C-alpha positions as YAML, in Angstrom:
chain: A
units: angstrom
residues:
- id: 1
  name: MET
  ca: [117.97, 101.52, 81.00]
- id: 2
  name: ARG
  ca: [120.73, 104.59, 80.54]
- id: 3
  name: VAL
  ca: [124.28, 103.82, 81.51]
- id: 4
  name: LEU
  ca: [127.05, 106.32, 82.25]
- id: 5
  name: LEU
  ca: [129.97, 104.64, 83.14]
- id: 6
  name: VAL
  ca: [132.86, 106.50, 84.92]
- id: 7
  name: ASP
  ca: [136.29, 104.97, 85.38]
- id: 8
  name: ASP
  ca: [139.81, 106.85, 84.78]
- id: 9
  name: GLU
  ca: [141.57, 104.19, 83.53]
- id: 10
  name: GLU
  ca: [140.67, 102.84, 79.33]
- id: 11
  name: LEU
  ca: [141.17, 99.45, 79.98]
- id: 12
  name: ALA
  ca: [138.51, 99.13, 83.12]
- id: 13
  name: LEU
  ca: [136.48, 101.38, 80.55]
- id: 14
  name: ASP
  ca: [136.67, 98.87, 78.05]
- id: 15
  name: ARG
  ca: [136.01, 95.62, 80.02]
- id: 16
  name: LEU
  ca: [133.21, 97.53, 81.14]
- id: 17
  name: ARG
  ca: [131.99, 98.17, 77.63]
- id: 18
  name: THR
  ca: [132.40, 95.16, 76.24]
- id: 19
  name: PHE
  ca: [130.52, 93.54, 79.55]
- id: 20
  name: PHE
  ca: [127.62, 95.66, 78.91]
- id: 21
  name: ALA
  ca: [127.36, 94.82, 74.71]
- id: 22
  name: ASP
  ca: [126.22, 91.37, 76.04]
- id: 23
  name: ILE
  ca: [124.08, 92.78, 79.01]
- id: 24
  name: ALA
  ca: [120.12, 92.94, 77.55]
- id: 25
  name: GLY
  ca: [117.64, 96.02, 78.03]
- id: 26
  name: VAL
  ca: [120.51, 98.65, 78.66]
- id: 27
  name: GLU
  ca: [122.22, 101.39, 76.66]
- id: 28
  name: VAL
  ca: [126.04, 102.75, 77.43]
- id: 29
  name: VAL
  ca: [125.25, 106.61, 76.59]
- id: 30
  name: GLY
  ca: [128.52, 108.38, 77.91]
- id: 31
  name: GLN
  ca: [131.36, 107.79, 79.54]
- id: 32
  name: ALA
  ca: [133.40, 110.07, 81.99]
- id: 33
  name: ARG
  ca: [137.50, 110.33, 83.41]
- id: 34
  name: ASP
  ca: [136.96, 111.73, 86.56]
- id: 35
  name: GLY
  ca: [134.23, 113.53, 89.10]
- id: 36
  name: ASP
  ca: [134.20, 116.70, 87.42]
- id: 37
  name: GLU
  ca: [133.12, 114.90, 84.03]
- id: 38
  name: ALA
  ca: [130.50, 112.91, 85.57]
- id: 39
  name: LEU
  ca: [128.61, 115.26, 87.11]
- id: 40
  name: GLU
  ca: [128.56, 117.42, 83.93]
- id: 41
  name: GLN
  ca: [127.59, 114.39, 81.87]
- id: 42
  name: ILE
  ca: [125.23, 113.33, 85.05]
- id: 43
  name: GLN
  ca: [123.32, 116.70, 84.07]
- id: 44
  name: ARG
  ca: [123.91, 116.41, 80.41]
- id: 45
  name: LEU
  ca: [122.51, 112.66, 79.94]
- id: 46
  name: LYS
  ca: [120.38, 111.90, 83.19]
- id: 47
  name: PRO
  ca: [121.41, 108.40, 82.81]
- id: 48
  name: ASP
  ca: [119.57, 105.85, 85.23]
- id: 49
  name: LEU
  ca: [122.50, 103.84, 86.12]
- id: 50
  name: VAL
  ca: [125.81, 105.59, 86.90]
- id: 51
  name: ILE
  ca: [128.78, 102.24, 87.03]
- id: 52
  name: LEU
  ca: [131.36, 104.83, 88.81]
- id: 53
  name: ASP
  ca: [135.25, 104.07, 90.17]
- id: 54
  name: VAL
  ca: [135.94, 105.38, 93.95]
- id: 55
  name: GLN
  ca: [139.67, 105.80, 92.93]
- id: 56
  name: MET
  ca: [139.87, 108.56, 90.53]
- id: 57
  name: PRO
  ca: [142.32, 111.34, 90.90]
- id: 58
  name: GLY
  ca: [140.91, 115.24, 92.16]
- id: 59
  name: ARG
  ca: [137.02, 114.58, 92.95]
- id: 60
  name: ASN
  ca: [136.63, 110.69, 93.53]
- id: 61
  name: GLY
  ca: [133.51, 109.00, 93.34]
- id: 62
  name: LEU
  ca: [131.91, 108.84, 96.57]
- id: 63
  name: ARG
  ca: [132.78, 112.95, 96.56]
- id: 64
  name: THR
  ca: [131.04, 112.42, 93.04]
- id: 65
  name: ALA
  ca: [128.20, 110.32, 93.95]
- id: 66
  name: ALA
  ca: [127.74, 112.77, 97.57]
- id: 67
  name: GLU
  ca: [127.45, 115.56, 95.14]
- id: 68
  name: MET
  ca: [124.98, 114.91, 92.23]
- id: 69
  name: ASP
  ca: [122.66, 117.62, 92.80]
- id: 70
  name: ILE
  ca: [119.43, 115.77, 90.38]
- id: 71
  name: GLU
  ca: [116.47, 114.44, 90.32]
- id: 72
  name: PRO
  ca: [115.42, 111.71, 89.65]
- id: 73
  name: ARG
  ca: [118.66, 110.68, 90.77]
- id: 74
  name: PRO
  ca: [120.53, 108.00, 89.37]
- id: 75
  name: GLU
  ca: [121.46, 104.27, 90.67]
- id: 76
  name: LEU
  ca: [124.21, 104.02, 91.52]
- id: 77
  name: VAL
  ca: [127.21, 100.95, 91.68]
- id: 78
  name: PHE
  ca: [130.72, 101.58, 92.66]
- id: 79
  name: ILE
  ca: [133.76, 99.53, 91.40]
- id: 80
  name: THR
  ca: [136.99, 99.53, 93.43]
- id: 81
  name: ALA
  ca: [139.84, 97.46, 94.23]
- id: 82
  name: HIS
  ca: [139.65, 97.77, 97.78]
- id: 83
  name: GLU
  ca: [136.69, 96.57, 100.11]
- id: 84
  name: HIS
  ca: [137.11, 98.96, 102.42]
- id: 85
  name: TYR
  ca: [135.56, 102.07, 100.57]
- id: 86
  name: ALA
  ca: [132.34, 99.65, 101.01]
- id: 87
  name: PRO
  ca: [130.67, 101.13, 104.49]
- id: 88
  name: ASP
  ca: [130.63, 104.97, 102.24]
- id: 89
  name: ALA
  ca: [129.91, 103.52, 98.87]
- id: 90
  name: PHE
  ca: [125.83, 102.26, 101.17]
- id: 91
  name: ASP
  ca: [126.14, 105.28, 102.31]
- id: 92
  name: VAL
  ca: [124.88, 107.13, 99.62]
- id: 93
  name: ASP
  ca: [122.22, 104.24, 98.85]
- id: 94
  name: ALA
  ca: [124.29, 102.61, 96.21]
- id: 95
  name: ALA
  ca: [122.82, 99.52, 95.05]
- id: 96
  name: ASP
  ca: [125.82, 97.76, 94.75]
- id: 97
  name: TYR
  ca: [129.54, 97.57, 95.34]
- id: 98
  name: LEU
  ca: [131.66, 95.45, 92.79]
- id: 99
  name: LEU
  ca: [135.84, 94.68, 93.58]
- id: 100
  name: LYS
  ca: [138.11, 94.62, 90.72]
- id: 101
  name: PRO
  ca: [138.52, 92.76, 88.53]
- id: 102
  name: VAL
  ca: [134.55, 93.01, 87.72]
- id: 103
  name: ARG
  ca: [133.12, 89.64, 87.10]
- id: 104
  name: PHE
  ca: [130.64, 89.52, 84.58]
- id: 105
  name: ASP
  ca: [127.55, 87.69, 85.96]
- id: 106
  name: ARG
  ca: [128.59, 90.08, 89.27]
- id: 107
  name: LEU
  ca: [128.01, 93.26, 86.98]
- id: 108
  name: ARG
  ca: [124.60, 92.15, 85.43]
- id: 109
  name: GLN
  ca: [123.29, 91.12, 88.81]
- id: 110
  name: ALA
  ca: [124.35, 94.98, 89.94]
- id: 111
  name: VAL
  ca: [122.43, 96.23, 86.78]
- id: 112
  name: ASP
  ca: [119.72, 93.71, 87.46]
- id: 113
  name: ARG
  ca: [119.45, 94.82, 91.13]
- id: 114
  name: ALA
  ca: [119.71, 98.43, 90.21]
- id: 115
  name: ARG
  ca: [116.45, 98.17, 87.70]
- id: 116
  name: ARG
  ca: [114.64, 96.51, 90.63]
- id: 117
  name: ARG
  ca: [114.97, 99.80, 92.62]
- id: 118
  name: ARG
  ca: [114.68, 101.86, 90.49]
- id: 119
  name: ALA
  ca: [111.12, 100.17, 88.94]
- id: 120
  name: LEU
  ca: [110.25, 100.14, 92.78]
- id: 121
  name: ARG
  ca: [111.50, 104.02, 93.80]
- id: 122
  name: ASP
  ca: [109.69, 105.17, 90.90]
- id: 123
  name: GLN
  ca: [106.53, 102.91, 91.43]
- id: 124
  name: ALA
  ca: [106.24, 104.28, 95.18]
- id: 125
  name: GLU
  ca: [106.98, 107.52, 94.10]
- id: 126
  name: ARG
  ca: [103.83, 107.19, 92.00]
- id: 127
  name: ALA
  ca: [101.55, 105.83, 94.41]
- id: 128
  name: GLY
  ca: [102.88, 108.21, 97.25]
- id: 129
  name: GLN
  ca: [104.09, 104.93, 99.72]
- id: 130
  name: LEU
  ca: [108.05, 105.48, 99.49]
- id: 131
  name: GLU
  ca: [108.27, 107.06, 103.12]
- id: 132
  name: GLN
  ca: [105.79, 104.48, 104.25]
- id: 133
  name: GLU
  ca: [107.50, 101.51, 102.82]
- id: 134
  name: MET
  ca: [110.92, 102.61, 104.37]
- id: 135
  name: GLU
  ca: [109.29, 103.36, 108.00]
- id: 136
  name: ALA
  ca: [107.74, 100.01, 107.88]
- id: 137
  name: LEU
  ca: [111.30, 98.11, 106.79]
- id: 138
  name: ARG
  ca: [113.14, 100.46, 109.67]
- id: 139
  name: HIS
  ca: [110.01, 99.87, 112.27]
- id: 140
  name: GLY
  ca: [109.53, 96.30, 111.55]
- id: 141
  name: SER
  ca: [113.19, 95.27, 112.07]
- id: 142
  name: ALA
  ca: [113.10, 96.64, 115.42]
- id: 143
  name: VAL
  ca: [110.96, 94.32, 116.18]
- id: 144
  name: GLN
  ca: [112.37, 91.07, 115.21]
- id: 145
  name: ALA
  ca: [114.63, 88.52, 117.53]
- id: 146
  name: ASP
  ca: [118.35, 89.21, 117.48]
- id: 147
  name: ASP
  ca: [119.20, 85.72, 115.66]
- id: 148
  name: ALA
  ca: [116.88, 86.72, 112.78]
- id: 149
  name: GLY
  ca: [119.38, 89.24, 111.48]
- id: 150
  name: PHE
  ca: [122.79, 91.15, 111.01]
- id: 151
  name: TRP
  ca: [122.93, 94.93, 112.00]
- id: 152
  name: VAL
  ca: [125.12, 96.27, 109.40]
- id: 153
  name: PRO
  ca: [127.06, 100.40, 110.33]
- id: 154
  name: GLU
  ca: [126.07, 102.95, 107.80]
- id: 155
  name: ARG
  ca: [127.28, 106.69, 108.64]
- id: 156
  name: ASP
  ca: [124.35, 107.59, 110.74]
- id: 157
  name: GLY
  ca: [124.38, 104.03, 112.77]
- id: 158
  name: GLN
  ca: [122.78, 100.72, 111.74]
- id: 159
  name: ARG
  ca: [120.50, 99.22, 109.45]
- id: 160
  name: ARG
  ca: [118.96, 95.59, 110.13]
- id: 161
  name: VAL
  ca: [118.85, 93.40, 107.36]
- id: 162
  name: PRO
  ca: [116.81, 89.79, 108.07]
- id: 163
  name: ILE
  ca: [117.98, 86.80, 107.40]
- id: 164
  name: ASP
  ca: [114.58, 86.07, 105.64]
- id: 165
  name: SER
  ca: [115.41, 88.75, 102.95]
- id: 166
  name: ILE
  ca: [119.11, 87.36, 101.98]
- id: 167
  name: ASP
  ca: [119.40, 85.92, 98.34]
- id: 168
  name: TRP
  ca: [122.49, 84.72, 98.96]
- id: 169
  name: ILE
  ca: [125.76, 85.86, 100.70]
- id: 170
  name: GLU
  ca: [129.80, 85.88, 99.63]
- id: 171
  name: ALA
  ca: [132.79, 86.20, 101.08]
- id: 172
  name: ALA
  ca: [134.81, 89.81, 100.36]
- id: 173
  name: ARG
  ca: [137.88, 88.97, 101.62]
- id: 174
  name: ASP
  ca: [137.37, 90.38, 105.15]
- id: 175
  name: TYR
  ca: [133.99, 91.10, 104.84]
- id: 176
  name: VAL
  ca: [130.55, 88.73, 103.67]
- id: 177
  name: LEU
  ca: [128.32, 90.86, 100.74]
- id: 178
  name: LEU
  ca: [124.71, 90.33, 102.11]
- id: 179
  name: HIS
  ca: [122.94, 90.13, 98.55]
- id: 180
  name: THR
  ca: [119.59, 91.29, 98.87]
- id: 181
  name: ASP
  ca: [116.55, 91.96, 95.81]
- id: 182
  name: ILE
  ca: [117.37, 95.28, 95.83]
- id: 183
  name: ARG
  ca: [120.68, 95.83, 97.33]
- id: 184
  name: SER
  ca: [123.56, 94.33, 98.70]
- id: 185
  name: HIS
  ca: [125.14, 95.24, 102.19]
- id: 186
  name: LEU
  ca: [128.77, 94.71, 103.69]
- id: 187
  name: LEU
  ca: [129.14, 93.57, 107.06]
- id: 188
  name: ARG
  ca: [132.65, 92.01, 108.94]
- id: 189
  name: THR
  ca: [132.68, 88.73, 109.53]
- id: 190
  name: THR
  ca: [134.22, 84.84, 108.16]
- id: 191
  name: MET
  ca: [132.20, 82.89, 107.10]
- id: 192
  name: ALA
  ca: [132.72, 80.20, 110.19]
- id: 193
  name: SER
  ca: [130.95, 82.69, 112.54]
- id: 194
  name: LEU
  ca: [128.00, 83.18, 109.31]
- id: 195
  name: GLU
  ca: [127.90, 79.59, 109.13]
- id: 196
  name: GLU
  ca: [127.32, 78.70, 113.01]
- id: 197
  name: LYS
  ca: [124.54, 82.19, 112.92]
- id: 198
  name: LEU
  ca: [122.66, 80.62, 110.00]
- id: 199
  name: ALA
  ca: [122.72, 77.28, 111.10]
- id: 200
  name: GLY
  ca: [118.75, 75.82, 110.87]
- id: 201
  name: THR
  ca: [117.86, 78.93, 108.22]
- id: 202
  name: ARG
  ca: [116.85, 78.36, 104.52]
- id: 203
  name: LEU
  ca: [120.57, 79.90, 103.74]
- id: 204
  name: VAL
  ca: [122.49, 76.51, 102.42]
- id: 205
  name: ARG
  ca: [126.70, 76.83, 102.22]
- id: 206
  name: VAL
  ca: [127.47, 75.92, 99.01]
- id: 207
  name: HIS
  ca: [131.29, 76.98, 98.68]
- id: 208
  name: ARG
  ca: [134.10, 77.95, 101.17]
- id: 209
  name: SER
  ca: [132.96, 81.49, 100.14]
- id: 210
  name: ALA
  ca: [129.37, 81.10, 99.84]
- id: 211
  name: PHE
  ca: [125.27, 80.88, 101.18]
- id: 212
  name: VAL
  ca: [122.87, 80.55, 98.54]
- id: 213
  name: ARG
  ca: [118.74, 81.05, 99.44]
- id: 214
  name: PRO
  ca: [117.55, 77.43, 97.73]
- id: 215
  name: ASP
  ca: [114.06, 78.74, 96.38]
- id: 216
  name: LYS
  ca: [115.98, 81.18, 94.78]
- id: 217
  name: VAL
  ca: [118.04, 79.03, 92.08]
- id: 218
  name: SER
  ca: [116.56, 78.66, 88.92]
- id: 219
  name: GLU
  ca: [118.89, 76.69, 87.37]
- id: 220
  name: VAL
  ca: [121.84, 73.99, 88.23]
- id: 221
  name: LYS
  ca: [124.51, 73.83, 85.84]
- id: 222
  name: ARG
  ca: [126.77, 70.36, 85.81]
- id: 223
  name: ALA
  ca: [130.31, 70.71, 83.84]
- id: 224
  name: ASN
  ca: [132.41, 67.36, 84.37]
- id: 225
  name: ARG
  ca: [131.82, 66.78, 88.12]
- id: 226
  name: SER
  ca: [130.97, 70.12, 89.30]
- id: 227
  name: LEU
  ca: [127.94, 71.92, 89.71]
- id: 228
  name: THR
  ca: [127.04, 75.81, 88.69]
- id: 229
  name: LEU
  ca: [124.28, 77.28, 90.53]
- id: 230
  name: VAL
  ca: [121.89, 79.93, 88.32]
- id: 231
  name: LEU
  ca: [119.83, 82.32, 91.16]
- id: 232
  name: ALA
  ca: [116.41, 84.41, 89.97]
- id: 233
  name: ASP
  ca: [119.06, 87.44, 89.47]
- id: 234
  name: GLY
  ca: [121.15, 85.71, 87.12]
- id: 235
  name: SER
  ca: [124.03, 85.41, 89.65]
- id: 236
  name: HIS
  ca: [126.18, 82.05, 88.89]
- id: 237
  name: VAL
  ca: [127.49, 80.35, 92.21]
- id: 238
  name: GLN
  ca: [130.10, 77.64, 91.75]
- id: 239
  name: VAL
  ca: [129.92, 75.19, 94.47]
- id: 240
  name: GLY
  ca: [132.28, 73.49, 95.85]
- id: 241
  name: PRO
  ca: [132.99, 69.76, 95.99]
- id: 242
  name: SER
  ca: [132.60, 69.48, 99.79]
- id: 243
  name: TYR
  ca: [129.10, 71.22, 99.55]
- id: 244
  name: VAL
  ca: [127.50, 68.91, 96.33]
- id: 245
  name: ASP
  ca: [125.41, 66.26, 98.64]
- id: 246
  name: ALA
  ca: [123.89, 69.40, 100.99]
- id: 247
  name: ILE
  ca: [122.72, 71.30, 97.99]
- id: 248
  name: LYS
  ca: [121.52, 68.43, 96.32]
- id: 249
  name: GLN
  ca: [119.25, 67.44, 98.87]
- id: 250
  name: ALA
  ca: [117.88, 71.10, 99.57]
- id: 251
  name: LEU
  ca: [117.21, 71.09, 95.85]
- id: 252
  name: LYS
  ca: [115.89, 67.41, 95.82]
- id: 253
  name: LEU
  ca: [117.76, 66.34, 92.71]
- id: 254
  name: ASP
  ca: [118.50, 63.43, 91.85]
...
């Protein structure tokens, strides 16, 4: 996967380059410091993925994304220090949204999600099935019970995210991120409200700031008396001390 990095801060670019050196199957093909340069580089390099800072001088990341005029359109992962830009980021169909300082495991997860989205999109376009799949998702969500999913806001309305499609959930200050196989969705709610809504579902609370679907756990790492869950997408989720027994029971661990 060919990646273009866009950020006006050299330290941020250095951090991203260092992280990408440890992610298999990617190549950083260029970088840009502002929106104008980013659009030029996108046209010239035709990257598969653009890591795009939201706040930049001149044309910011959201405007840059909105003004991309290239097919096939690269996948987008936004990075910023401010979560309130997230609804606008997902309105331009971003694969993911990362808060600074970017963590390696979240970046790797975002890259994996972007790769899966691109593969799915390519496959659907070749088979002429993309529109049918999207239409099925739109109509399928309408017939689900009110307690079987979340309505998340988008620029032109709301999107239904079925609980069964969520791999894990993490708190993001005043919001939560609902992580599915192909994208993340931002929802303004509290973890306490989520715990009540998710009672009886297959999502298990494993930390004061995280829920996980046990069948997405591929590895459990132990360090001293703490547990870390490694998910199928590569994400690492810490288990809080008061949630160890619950996740052990869910995973049938000794």
